[in-house]
C-alpha positions in Angstrom: -30.7 -59.5 14.5 -30.7 -55.8 15.1 -29.8 -55.4 18.7 -30.5 -51.6 18.9 -33.8 -49.8 18.4 -34.0 -47.8 15.2 -34.7 -44.7 17.3 -31.2 -44.9 18.7 -29.5 -44.8 15.3 -28.2 -41.6 13.7 -30.3 -40.4 10.8 -27.7 -41.1 8.1 -27.0 -44.7 9.4 -30.7 -45.3 9.6 -31.1 -44.3 6.0 -28.4 -46.7 5.0 -29.9 -49.6 7.0 -33.3 -49.0 5.6 -31.9 -48.9 2.1 -29.9 -52.2 2.4 -32.3 -54.2 4.6 -33.7 -57.3 2.8 -37.4 -57.6 2.1 -39.7 -59.9 4.1 -40.1 -62.2 1.1 -36.4 -62.9 0.8 -36.0 -66.7 1.9 -32.3 -66.1 2.4 -32.8 -63.4 5.0 -31.7 -64.1 8.5 -34.8 -64.7 10.7 -35.5 -61.8 13.1 -38.5 -60.6 15.1 -40.9 -58.4 13.2 -40.8 -54.8 14.2 -43.8 -53.7 16.1 -46.1 -51.6 13.9 -46.2 -47.9 14.4 -42.8 -47.5 16.1 -42.0 -43.8 16.0 -38.7 -42.3 14.9 -37.9 -39.1 16.9 -37.0 -36.2 14.6 -35.1 -33.4 16.2 -35.7 -29.9 14.9 -32.4 -27.9 14.6 -32.3 -24.8 16.8 -32.9 -21.6 15.0 -29.4 -20.0 14.4 -29.4 -16.2 14.3 -27.4 -15.0 11.3 -26.6 -11.6 10.0 -28.6 -10.4 7.0 -25.4 -10.7 4.9 -24.8 -14.3 6.0 -28.4 -15.2 5.4 -28.4 -13.7 1.9 -25.1 -15.5 1.1 -26.6 -18.8 2.4 -29.8 -18.4 0.4 -27.9 -17.7 -2.8 -25.6 -20.7 -2.3 -28.6 -23.0 -1.5 -30.3 -22.0 -4.7 -27.1 -22.4 -6.8 -26.3 -25.8 -5.3 -29.8 -27.1 -6.1 -29.6 -25.8 -9.6 -26.1 -27.4 -10.1 -27.3 -30.7 -8.6 -30.1 -31.0 -11.2 -28.1 -29.7 -14.1 -30.0 -26.4 -14.3 -28.6 -23.2 -15.7 -28.5 -20.2 -13.4 -27.8 -16.6 -14.4 -27.0 -15.8 -10.8 -24.0 -18.2 -10.5 -21.3 -15.5 -10.8 -20.4 -12.6 -8.7 -21.9 -9.5 -10.2 -20.3 -6.8 -8.1 -17.4 -6.5 -5.6 -15.4 -4.0 -3.7 -11.9 -3.1 -2.6 -11.0 -1.2 0.5 -8.6 1.7 -0.1 -5.6 3.1 1.7 -5.1 6.8 2.2 -1.4 7.5 1.9 0.4 10.6 3.3 -2.6 12.7 4.3 -4.7 12.4 1.2 -1.8 12.6 -1.3 -2.7 9.2 -2.9 -5.3 6.5 -2.6 -4.4 2.9 -3.4 -6.0 -0.5 -3.5 -4.7 -4.0 -4.0 -4.6 -6.5 -6.9 -3.3 -10.0 -7.0 -1.4 -11.2 -10.0 -0.1 -14.6 -11.2 -0.4 -18.3 -10.3 -0.1 -18.6 -7.4 -1.5 -15.1 -6.8 0.7 -12.4 -5.2 -0.8 -9.2 -3.8 0.4 -5.7 -4.9 -0.6 -2.3 -3.8 -1.5 -0.1 -6.8 -2.7 3.5 -7.3 -6.3 3.4 -8.6 -6.3 6.1 -11.3 -9.4 7.2 -13.3 -7.0 9.5 -15.2 -5.2 6.8 -17.2 -5.9 3.3 -18.6 -2.9 1.0 -18.2 -2.1 -1.5 -15.5 1.6 -1.8 -14.7 3.8 -3.2 -11.9 7.4 -2.7 -10.9 9.2 -5.8 -12.0 12.5 -7.5 -11.3 13.2 -8.0 -15.0 15.8 -5.1 -15.2 18.7 -3.7 -13.3 16.9 -0.4 -12.6 13.8 -2.0 -11.2 14.8 -1.3 -7.6 15.3 2.4 -7.9 12.5 2.7 -5.4 13.2 0.6 -2.3 10.9 -1.5 -0.2 8.2 -2.2 -2.8 7.0 -5.6 -3.9 8.2 -6.5 -7.3 6.4 -8.8 -9.8 8.7 -11.7 -10.7 7.5 -13.4 -14.0 9.3 -16.6 -13.1 7.2 -17.0 -9.9 3.9 -17.3 -11.9 3.1 -20.4 -13.9 0.4 -18.5 -15.9 2.6 -15.6 -17.1 3.1 -14.9 -20.8 5.8 -12.7 -22.1 4.3 -10.7 -25.0 7.6 -9.5 -26.4 6.6 -5.9 -26.7 8.0 -2.7 -25.2 5.9 -0.6 -22.9 6.2 3.1 -22.0 3.9 5.6 -20.5 4.2 9.3 -19.5 2.4 11.0 -16.6 2.5 14.5 -15.4 4.6 13.3 -12.4 7.0 11.1 -14.4 7.3 8.2 -16.7 7.6 4.4 -16.6 8.9 1.9 -19.1 9.5 -1.8 -19.5 7.8 -4.7 -21.4 4.3 -6.1 -21.8 3.2 -9.4 -20.4 -0.1 -11.2 -19.6 -1.2 -13.0 -16.5 -4.2 -13.7 -14.3 -5.2 -10.5 -12.4 -7.6 -10.5 -9.5 -9.3 -7.3 -8.3 -12.5 -6.5 -6.3 -13.7 -10.2 -6.4 -13.1 -10.8 -10.1 -10.3 -12.5 -12.1 -9.5 -12.1 -15.8 -6.5 -12.6 -18.1 -5.0 -9.2 -18.4 -2.2 -7.5 -20.4 -0.1 -5.2 -18.2 3.3 -3.5 -18.1 6.3 -4.9 -16.3 8.1 -1.8 -15.5 11.9 -1.8 -14.8 12.6 1.9 -15.1 10.6 4.8 -13.6 11.1 8.4 -12.8 12.4 8.4 -9.2 9.4 10.1 -7.7 6.8 8.1 -9.5 6.5 5.3 -7.0 6.7 5.3 -3.2 6.6 2.2 -1.0 4.4 0.4 -0.4 2.9 1.0 -3.9 4.1 -1.3 -6.6 2.3 0.2 -9.6 -0.8 1.7 -11.0 -4.2 0.5 -12.3 -5.7 2.8 -14.9 -9.5 3.1 -14.8 -10.2 5.2 -17.9 -11.0 3.9 -21.3 -9.0 1.7 -23.7 -8.7 4.5 -26.3 -6.0 6.2 -24.2 -4.2 3.0 -23.1 -0.5 3.2 -24.0 -0.4 -0.6 -24.0 -3.5 -0.8 -26.2 -4.9 -3.3 -23.7 -8.5 -3.2 -22.5 -8.6 -2.0 -18.9 -9.7 -4.5 -16.3 -13.0 -2.8 -15.5 -13.8 -2.3 -19.2 -13.3 -5.9 -20.0 -15.9 -6.8 -17.3 -18.3 -4.2 -18.6 -18.1 -5.5 -22.1 -18.6 -9.1 -21.0 -22.3 -9.9 -20.9 -23.6 -10.8 -17.4 -20.3 -10.1 -15.6 -21.5 -7.0 -13.7 -24.8 -6.0 -12.2 -24.3 -2.5 -13.6 -21.7 -1.1 -16.1 -20.0 1.2 -13.5 -17.7 1.6 -10.6 -17.7 4.1 -7.7 -15.4 5.8 -5.2 -15.7 7.1 -1.6 -12.5 8.8 -0.4 -11.6 9.7 3.2 -10.1 12.9 4.5 -7.1 13.1 6.8 -5.4 16.3 5.6 -6.9 18.2 8.6 -6.0 15.5 11.1 -2.8 16.4 13.0 -2.6 12.9 14.5 -2.9 11.0 11.2 -0.5 8.3 10.3 1.3 7.8 7.0 -1.3 5.2 6.0 -4.9 5.4 7.1 -8.2 3.8 5.8 -8.9 5.4 2.5 -12.5 4.6 1.7 -14.2 2.2 -0.7 -14.0 1.3 -4.4 -17.1 -0.6 -5.6 -17.2 -2.4 -9.0 -20.5 -3.3 -10.7 -22.8 -1.5 -8.3 -23.0 1.5 -6.0 -22.8 1.3 -2.2 -26.1 2.9 -1.0 -24.8 3.2 2.5 -22.2 5.8 1.4 -24.4 8.4 -0.2 -27.8 10.0 0.2 -30.3 11.2 -2.4 -30.0 10.7 -6.1 -26.8 10.3 -8.1 -26.5 13.4 -10.4 -25.2 11.9 -13.7 -23.9 14.1 -16.5 -23.0 12.5 -19.8 -19.5 12.6 -21.1 -19.5 15.3 -23.9 -19.5 14.0 -27.5 -16.0 13.9 -29.0 -14.2 13.8 -25.7 -11.1 11.6 -25.4 -11.0 8.5 -23.3 -10.9 10.2 -19.9 -13.9 10.6 -17.6 -14.8 14.0 -18.8 -17.2 16.6 -17.4 -17.9 20.1 -18.6 -17.3 22.7 -15.9 -20.3 25.0 -16.2 -20.0 27.2 -13.1 -17.6 28.0 -10.2 -17.9 30.3 -7.3 -15.2 31.3 -4.8 -16.3 33.0 -1.6 -19.6 33.8 -3.4 -17.9 35.3 -6.4 -18.5 33.8 -9.8 -15.4 32.8 -11.8 -15.3 33.4 -15.5 -14.9 30.1 -17.3 -14.3 29.1 -20.9 -17.1 27.2 -22.8 -17.4 24.0 -24.8 -14.3 21.8 -25.0 -12.2 24.5 -23.4 -14.2 23.8 -20.2 -13.7 20.1 -20.2 -12.3 18.5 -17.0 -11.0 15.1 -16.3 -12.3 13.5 -13.1 -9.1 12.0 -11.8 -8.7 9.9 -8.7 -4.9 9.7 -9.4 -4.4 13.4 -9.0 -4.2 15.0 -5.6 -5.3 18.6 -6.3 -7.1 20.5 -9.1 -5.3 21.6 -12.3 -6.7 24.5 -14.3 -5.6 27.1 -16.9 -3.5 30.0 -15.6 -6.2 32.7 -16.2 -8.8 30.7 -14.3 -6.3 30.0 -11.5 -5.6 33.8 -11.2 -9.3 34.5 -11.0 -9.8 31.9 -8.3 -7.1 33.4 -6.0 -8.2 37.0 -6.8 -11.2 36.1 -4.6 -9.0 34.8 -1.8 -7.8 37.7 0.5 -4.0 38.1 0.8 -3.1 35.4 -1.7 0.0 35.5 -3.9 1.6 33.5 -6.7 3.9 30.8 -5.4 7.6 31.0 -6.1 10.4 28.4 -6.3 9.1 24.9 -5.8 5.6 26.3 -5.5 5.6 28.1 -8.8 2.3 27.4 -10.5 0.5 27.4 -7.2 -0.8 30.2 -5.0 -0.2 30.9 -1.3 -2.5 32.5 1.2 -2.9 32.7 5.0 -3.9 29.3 6.5 -6.4 31.1 8.7 -8.4 32.1 5.6 -11.4 29.9 5.0 -12.1 29.6 1.3 -15.6 28.5 0.1 -15.6 27.1 -3.4 -18.4 25.4 -5.4 -18.5 23.8 -8.8 -21.3 22.9 -11.2 -21.1 20.3 -14.0 -22.8 20.3 -17.4 -26.5 21.1 -17.3 -27.0 20.2 -13.7 -28.4 22.7 -11.2 -26.4 21.1 -8.3 -23.4 23.1 -7.0 -20.9 20.8 -5.2 -18.8 22.3 -2.4 -15.1 21.8 -1.8 -14.3 21.8 1.9 -12.1 24.7 3.0 -9.8 22.0 4.5 -9.4 20.4 1.0 -8.7 23.8 -0.6 -5.5 23.8 1.4 -2.8 21.6 0.0 -0.5 22.1 3.0 1.1 24.6 5.4 4.6 25.6 4.2 6.1 27.7 7.0 5.8 28.6 10.7 4.1 31.9 9.9 0.9 30.2 9.0 1.2 30.4 5.2 -0.5 27.7 3.2 -0.3 26.6 -0.4 -3.6 26.1 -2.3 -4.6 22.7 -3.8 -5.4 24.4 -7.1 -2.5 24.7 -9.6 -1.7 25.7 -13.2 -1.8 23.2 -16.1 -1.3 24.0 -19.8 -3.0 21.4 -22.0 -2.3 23.2 -25.3 -1.0 21.0 -28.0 -2.3 17.8 -26.3 -5.5 15.9 -26.3 -5.7 16.3 -22.5 -8.6 18.4 -21.1 -8.0 22.0 -19.8 -9.0 21.1 -16.2 -8.1 18.1 -14.0 -10.3 17.6 -10.9 -8.6 15.3 -8.5 -9.0 14.2 -4.9 -9.3 17.8 -3.6 -12.8 17.7 -5.1 -13.6 14.0 -5.0 -13.2 13.7 -1.2 -16.4 15.8 -1.0 -18.7 13.6 -3.1 -19.6 10.0 -3.8 -18.4 9.7 -7.4 -19.7 7.1 -9.9 -18.2 6.3 -13.3 -20.7 4.7 -15.7 -19.8 3.2 -19.0 -23.3 3.1 -20.6 -24.5 5.7 -21.1 -21.0 7.1 -20.7 -21.3 9.5 -17.8 -20.0 10.6 -14.4 -22.3 10.9 -11.4 -21.9 12.7 -8.1 -24.0 12.3 -4.9 -24.0 13.7 -1.4 -21.9 11.7 1.1 -23.9 9.9 3.8 -23.2 10.3 7.5 -21.5 6.8 7.3 -19.0 8.1 4.7 -18.5 11.5 6.4 -17.9 9.8 9.8 -15.0 7.8 8.3 -13.0 11.0 7.8 -10.2 11.4 10.3 -10.8 8.2 12.1 -7.4 6.9 12.8 -7.2 3.1 12.3 -5.1 0.4 10.7 -5.1 0.7 7.0 -6.6 -2.3 5.2 -4.1 -5.0 4.3 -4.0 -6.9 1.0 -5.4 -10.4 1.3 -5.9 -13.2 -1.1 -9.2 -15.0 -0.7 -11.3 -17.6 -2.4 -14.4 -15.7 -3.2 -13.5 -14.9 -6.8 -15.5 -14.9 -10.0 -13.4 -15.8 -13.0 -14.5 -14.1 -16.2 -13.5 -14.8 -19.8 -13.7 -11.3 -21.4 -15.4 -10.9 -24.8 -12.9 -8.1 -25.6 -9.7 -8.8 -27.4 -6.5 -9.5 -25.6 -8.0 -10.8 -22.5 -8.9 -14.3 -21.2 -9.8 -15.7 -17.9 -9.3 -18.9 -15.9 -10.3 -19.9 -12.4 -8.3 -19.1 -9.4 -8.2 -17.2 -6.1 -9.1 -13.6 -5.5 -7.3 -10.7 -3.9 -10.0 -9.3 -1.7 -8.9 -6.2 0.1 -11.3 -6.1 2.9 -15.0 -7.1 2.9 -16.7 -7.7 -0.5 -20.3 -7.5 -1.7 -21.6 -10.5 -3.6 -21.6 -14.2 -3.0 -19.5 -15.6 -0.1 -19.0 -19.1 1.1 -20.9 -19.9 4.3 -20.6 -22.8 6.7 -24.4 -23.2 6.3 -23.8 -24.4 2.7 -22.2 -27.6 3.9 -25.0 -28.2 6.3 -27.5 -27.6 3.5 -25.8 -30.1 1.2 -25.7 -32.8 3.9 -29.4 -32.4 4.8 -30.2 -32.4 1.1 -28.3 -35.7 0.7 -30.2 -37.3 3.6 -33.5 -36.2 2.2 -32.7 -37.8 -1.2 -31.9 -41.1 0.6 -35.1 -41.0 2.5 
């Protein structure tokens, strides 16, 4: 006999009892009193739980995906389609870095995010010179079960130094995605190339200029159908150069992959196509420049091409253009000694500079605070952030526009059609400038989408993700488990 009323049983136990209970026609059943007809079963409605919009959206997507998986249905929404990585501002806007995780199990590394090059490389413990820079995290091949030694040498030259080592392949996680990636294991670098805590560099330009020949991480995802919502990535960079209380590391802004972050800009994104025949940098044609209201004479065509480069602090330009810029700055003079190739001027001078790209009518302003690289003496002398470069005899563009410019805009790098876009920073982005806070720390999470690239030299397997800060996209919610349990109960019933 059933001693308790059905109304007192938990729902799941009741389902089991009802399923296993013998029928009334079974002669072998133990005799028991018949249940009174119409006995009600109390059903409790779960209290309405208030969730954030992000949590609710995450739950809704998971609920949909779990149902599709349960019935063997295909879903084109089952993978993360965009993600983000919070940046660190290092030494008062000198460098901006994010985090990647490499290997199995994954280990996090801080890397410079550089739109002016195309290779990923990490300082490694494979050579006697690998610890030339102290206190940085080294990649140890023997610590990863998924590492492959490719048996090839690697060498790359930058304006600030060089790095060399060997090539390997391993699982690399960044901004919520994971792929198999070829990268450099560097055991020798120019002494000034790396500074702790940075362990290496992630190039974000095109494969055609990769010293390793490998397809860059972002490009592999772009060329893999369905991996990203949009074939682009974007940067918002913070400003601390004018903050006297700034620490060595501060929040650096946001890198977004596969989408733009609408909260960080206003109005439209002004895209200008990369000129035909340009090398594999993110190239824009500089069409106009004004300094303190005076128009600066510029070259035309390919002589006016500029690389948009997050890995460069200032702005490089030909010597004649540099001279014209500072001719419009009162009491400026060519730098000497260590500041040769720069100009100095009184720090009290406020310099207004605007630039226009391609056929656009938009003139983008560089803040007077960003025009100053740093104060160099107690007499109030500053050195400007614009400096001389000579690209003759190389495939490099004549101009290099780095963070001095990019802190003033929301910048978007789109693969198809190949173009660079700029937009006006929102109040949310501007209000992040100079806000002293703890820099984001590298973390390794579980919200990763593993992608098998369609491009050569890359492959993907599942694993964990290095998620530096919050990410857009699908996240696991506690509501998912509740949804699955309720769904199971409903099937039994």
